[in-house]
N, C-alpha and C positions, 0 to 999 in steps of 0.2 A: 504494500500500500504506500503510495507516494506521500511525502511529507511536505510541509511548507518549506523546509530547508532545500528539498529537491527542486521545488519550483524556483526558489531564489537562485540556486546554482545554475539551472537551465536558462533563466532569464538574465543572468549575469548582474544581479542586484543583491543588496543585503536582505537578510530575513525580515528586518523591520520594514523595508520598502515594499517587499512582496506582501507583507501583512496589510499595509496601508492600501495598496492597490486592490487587493481582493476584498478588504473589509469596507472600502468606500469611505475611509476617514483620513484626515490629514492630507497634505499636498503630495501628489505624484504627477509628474508631467504626463500629458496624454500619450506620448510615444512610449514612455516606460510602462505605463499602465497597460497599453496594448500588448507589449512584449510579455508582461507577467501573465496576462489573461491567456495568451497563446500557449505559454509554457504550461499553465495549469490545465488547459484543455488537452494538450498533448500527453500529459502525464495522468490524465483522468483524476485530477486532484479535487477533493471536495472538502471545504473548510469544516472544522469542528464547530458545530452550531452551539454547543454548550459553552465552549470557550468564547465564541463571538458574543453570545448573550451576556456573559460576565463582563466583557469589555463595554458593550452598549448599555448594560443595565436593563435590558429587555429580553424576554424569551420568545417574542413574536407568537405568543399563544393566547387565545381567548377561550375561557371556560364557558360552556353553555350548559346550565343546569335546568332541565325541563321536568315538569311534574310527572309526566307519563309518556314515554316515547312509543308506547303501543297505541296511543290515541292518535288517529289520523290528523286531528287538528294540530297537535304539536309537531308531527312530522312535517306538516306544511310550514309551520313557523320556523323550524330548523332549516328547511330548504331556503326560505327567504333570507335567514341570517347568513347562510353559506354563500348565497349568490351576492349578498351585499359586501362581504369581506374578502371574497376570493382574490380579487386583483390587488388587495392591499398587502399581501405577503404574510398574513396571519394564518396560523393553523387553528382549527377548532378542536377543543377537548370536550366531547359530548358526555354528559353525565345524566343518568336517569334516576330521579328521586323516587319514582313509582308511588307518588302520593304518600310517601312515608317521611314524616318529619325527622326521624332519627337518621334515615339514609341521606336526606338533604343535609343535615348537620355534618355528617361524615364527609360529604363532598365539599362543603364549605371549608372545613379544616384542611382538606387535601389541597384545594386551590390556593390556600394561603401558604402552605408548605412548598408548593410547586412554583410560587412566585409568578403566576400568570399575569399578563399585562392588563387584562380586563375581564369582567364577568357579565354574562347575560343570564338572568335568573327569573324563573317562573316559580314563585314561592309555594312550597307545599306545607307551610305551617311550622317549619322548624324554628329553633330558638332565634328570635329576631336580633338578639344581641350579637350573634355571630356575624350577621349581615352588617349590623351597625359598626362592628369592629373593622370589617373590611373597608367600609366607607371612611371611617375615621383615619385609617392607615393610608388613605389616598388612593385606594384601588378603584379605578373607574368601574361603575356598576350601573347596568340598565335593567330594570324590571320589565318583564313582558307578560302580557295577559292578566297578571295579578300584581297587586301592590301590597307592600307593608305600609299602611296609610300614614304613619307618622315618621317615615324614613325620608331623610333629605337626599333623595337620589332620583335620577332620571327614570321615567316609566313610559311604556307604550301599552295602551289598554283599549278595550272596546267599551262603548257605553251600553253595558249590559242591561241597566234599568230600562233604557229606551227600547231595547229589543224585546224585553219581556212585556213591557206595557203595550207595545204594538200587537203582540200575539194575543194578549188577554182582551184588549179592545176589539180585536177582530172576532174572537169567540163570542164576546158579548153582542156584537152586531149580528151574529148568526143566531142569537136567541139563547145562548147558554148563560146560566146564572149559578149553576152548581159545578164549580170548577176546582179540580184537585191539582196538587203540585207535588212532584218529586224533586226536591231541591238538592243542591250540593252541600258540602259541609259548611256549616255556618262559621267555622274558624277561618275559612278562606275568603279572600276578598270577593271572588266571583260568586261564591255560594251566598254570601250576604247580599251582594248587589242584586242578584236575580231574585232572591226571596223578597227583598224590600221593593223591587220593581213590581213583583206580583201583588203584594199587599196594597201598594199604592194604587195599582190599576183597579183592584176590587173596590177600594174605597171610593175612587173617582166614579165608579159605575154604581155606587150605592149598594154594593153587595157586602154582606157581612161574612168574613172568612170562617170556614168550619175547620177547627183544629184537627179533626179526625182525617181531613183530606189533605193535610200539609205534612209530608213525610220527608225526613232528611236522609239522603243517600251519601255515597262516597265518591261519586263521579266515575264509578266502574259499573260494567254491565250487570254483574250478579245482584247488586243492590237494587237496580231498576226492576229486575225480575221479582225479587222478594217483596219489594215495597208495593208493586202494582197488585200482587196477589193479596197482600194485606188490605189494600185499598178496596178491592172487590168484595171484601167481607163486610164492609160497612153498609149499614142500612139507614137511610137511603144512600146510594152511592152516587158519585158525581156523574154528570153527563159529558164532561170534557176534562182532559188531562193535559197539563203542561209539564214537560220533562226538561230538566235544566242542563243537560249536556248530551252529546251524541251517543256515548257508550251506555249511559243509563237508558236512553231511548231504545237502544237495541234490546236491552233486557226487558224493558216494559212491554215492547211489542211482542216479544216471545211469550211473556206471561199472559198477555191478553189473548194471543192466539191459542195457547194451551187451554185457557178458560172458556174458549168458544165465544168470546166477545167480538161482535162485528163492529168494524171501524168503517165509517163514522156513525153508522146507524144507532149503535148502542153506546158508543163512547168516541167523541172526537179527540184527536191526539195532535199536539204540536210539540216539536222538539227544539232545543237550542243547539245550533251547529247544523249547517246544511251540507251534508256529505254527498259524495258522488253517487252513493247508492240510494239516496232519498227519492229521486224521481222514478226509480224502477220498482219500488215496492208496490204492493197491491193492498189498499190504494196508495198512490204516491203521497209522500210525507210532506206536510206543511212544516216549515222550519224557519228559525231565525238564523240567517247567514251572517257569519263574521269572517273578515278577510285575513285568515291566518298567515298566508304568504306575505301579504303587505305588512302585517305586524312584524314579521321577522325581518323584512327588509328595513323597515323604519328603525327597529331596535339595533340592527347591525350598523346602520349609518350613524345613528346617534352615538353609539359606543366609539366608532372610529373618530368622530368629531371630538369626543371627550379625551381620547388618547392623544390627539393632537393639541387640544387646548382644554386643560382640566378646569379652567376658571369659569366663572359665571354660575348663576343659580340653576337648580335642577329644572329640567323640562319634562312636562307631561304631555304626551301626544295621545289624543283620543280619536279613535275611529268610530264611525257610526255603523251600526248593524242594519240589516235589511230583512224584512219579513217576506218570505217566498211562500205564497199561498198555493197549495195543491188540494187534493181531495180528502186527505185524512181528517180535516176539520169540518167537512161537509160542503165545502165550496166545490163547484164544478168547473170553474174557469181559473186561469192563472191570475195572480195578483197584477201582473203587468197588463193583461187584457182588461181587468176591471178598474185599473188605476188605483189599486190599493196597496202597492208596494210601499213599505214604510221604512224610512231612514231616520233613526234617532230623533232627538229633539233639537 
């Protein structure tokens, strides 16, 4: 394996000059730099990135900690982040917290030890003090999809309340007043936001919520299944159901199918997250769409700007969701045809 000394000898320069030419720091004449680069190519020499990072004080690494990489929504977010930072020379270190606060805490400790240059985090409810410590130490951090609300850090989120309100208002217009909810964990930002949007929409419609019809899941499919079966045992049971994320919607639809409940004749269903499979279901699923890829792009771009210029107050970028109306709620035409597509407030 060729060494820097071999490159310097072939290019007829000192080791220090070869290091400056290959590392891009300090002055080297254009002619000398070209000679060193040709020598490195001829010898198939590759610089020691660990040593270079020690000189630069940067590892050229960004840690991305997502809540659940099995969720297609987060896969779309990560793709957006990757596309945003690809040309910048940074490598992504992808970590899956799996909606587990302890696993998230483990990754936060790891990224501190690895001295990554920046972090993009979708909080799973781990100890917020670990995140605050990273921010206090000057590590650029961008929250995506979810926020720790009192944290002074950049964030890219969706207006979940507006999306839920649009869905409930649509169900009310269709004549539903007995509406159930399978929410996400209330310890999480998105879980609280979607629950509060649901309650506010009922209040605005003059509907008193029934606590028996408001059940808390964990954003995973099995909880959607278990909770919808529990909901079907209530008497009376709701005529419509809102499910607060895509995976729980899958579980809920399976539970309704196994129970023989006809959609939408016996229960209208609206989900949060409009996945690729939503239009091919029978009936096609009405859902609140959120732009996962765009969130990822915005988070990646925001972090790159922070890495270049850490000064300035935190920024919060808010995307507006869109209600896509299909037949699972009882509608027979698309929202676009009826002019009822809804974008946040």
